[in-house]
C-alpha positions as CSV (number, residue, x, y, z in Angstrom):
1,M,-42.4,6.3,-41.5
2,A,-42.0,2.4,-41.8
3,R,-43.2,0.2,-38.9
4,Q,-39.9,-1.3,-38.3
5,T,-38.2,2.5,-38.0
6,R,-41.2,3.7,-36.0
7,E,-41.0,0.9,-33.4
8,G,-37.1,1.3,-33.4
9,F,-37.1,4.8,-32.7
10,E,-39.6,4.1,-29.9
11,L,-37.6,1.6,-28.5
12,A,-34.2,3.7,-28.6
13,K,-36.2,6.8,-27.1
14,G,-37.3,4.3,-24.2
15,L,-34.0,2.9,-23.7
16,D,-32.4,6.4,-23.4
17,N,-35.2,7.9,-21.1
18,S,-34.8,4.7,-18.6
19,G,-31.6,5.6,-17.4
20,Q,-30.6,2.1,-17.1
21,K,-27.4,0.8,-18.6
22,F,-28.2,-1.5,-21.5
23,L,-27.1,-3.8,-24.5
24,W,-29.1,-3.7,-27.7
25,V,-28.5,-6.3,-30.3
26,L,-29.8,-5.2,-33.7
27,R,-30.2,-8.1,-36.1
28,K,-29.8,-7.6,-39.8
29,V,-33.0,-6.7,-41.6
30,D,-34.3,-9.7,-43.6
31,P,-33.7,-9.1,-47.1
32,N,-36.8,-10.8,-48.2
33,D,-39.2,-8.6,-45.9
34,I,-41.1,-6.5,-48.4
35,F,-42.4,-4.2,-45.6
36,A,-38.8,-3.4,-44.3
37,E,-39.1,0.3,-45.8
38,D,-37.4,3.3,-44.8
39,D,-39.0,6.7,-44.9
40,N,-38.2,7.0,-48.4
41,G,-39.9,4.0,-49.3
42,D,-36.4,2.4,-50.0
43,I,-35.5,-1.3,-49.0
44,M,-34.1,-1.1,-45.7
45,K,-30.3,-2.5,-45.6
46,E,-29.9,-2.3,-41.8
47,N,-31.9,-1.2,-38.7
48,Q,-32.0,2.4,-38.4
49,L,-31.9,4.6,-35.3
50,P,-32.3,8.2,-34.5
51,Q,-29.4,10.5,-35.9
52,G,-26.5,10.4,-33.5
53,Y,-28.2,8.0,-31.1
54,E,-25.4,5.7,-30.6
55,E,-23.1,8.6,-29.6
56,K,-25.6,9.9,-27.4
57,V,-26.0,6.9,-25.2
58,K,-22.2,5.6,-25.3
59,N,-21.9,6.0,-21.7
60,K,-24.9,4.0,-20.6
61,G,-25.7,1.8,-23.7
62,I,-24.1,-0.4,-26.2
63,V,-25.6,-1.0,-29.8
64,V,-24.4,-4.2,-31.4
65,R,-25.0,-4.5,-34.9
66,D,-23.8,-8.0,-35.4
67,W,-23.9,-11.4,-33.7
68,A,-23.9,-11.4,-30.0
69,P,-23.3,-14.4,-27.4
70,Q,-26.9,-14.4,-26.1
71,V,-26.3,-17.1,-23.6
72,E,-23.3,-15.7,-22.0
73,I,-24.9,-12.5,-21.9
74,L,-28.2,-13.9,-20.2
75,A,-26.2,-15.8,-17.8
76,H,-24.2,-12.6,-16.7
77,K,-25.0,-11.5,-12.9
78,S,-25.7,-8.2,-13.9
79,V,-28.7,-9.2,-16.0
80,G,-31.6,-8.1,-14.0
81,G,-34.6,-9.5,-16.2
82,L,-35.7,-10.2,-19.6
């Protein structure tokens, strides 16, 4: 398993197990990153999450796979820490 995939899966598991509401913004994979491979050794086109993850966490988390207004999000009163 590629480093990016393993780390993403661990972060996904941690967010799910935390029981906290969350917003997770995943940037696109850098097309020039020669180490961004999936489990089959293919170049990753997007960040991978465990199968069914977004459906599983839909009541407590949002996964954004595009641009997000970071300053507005971090300025929101519900943000407890970084």
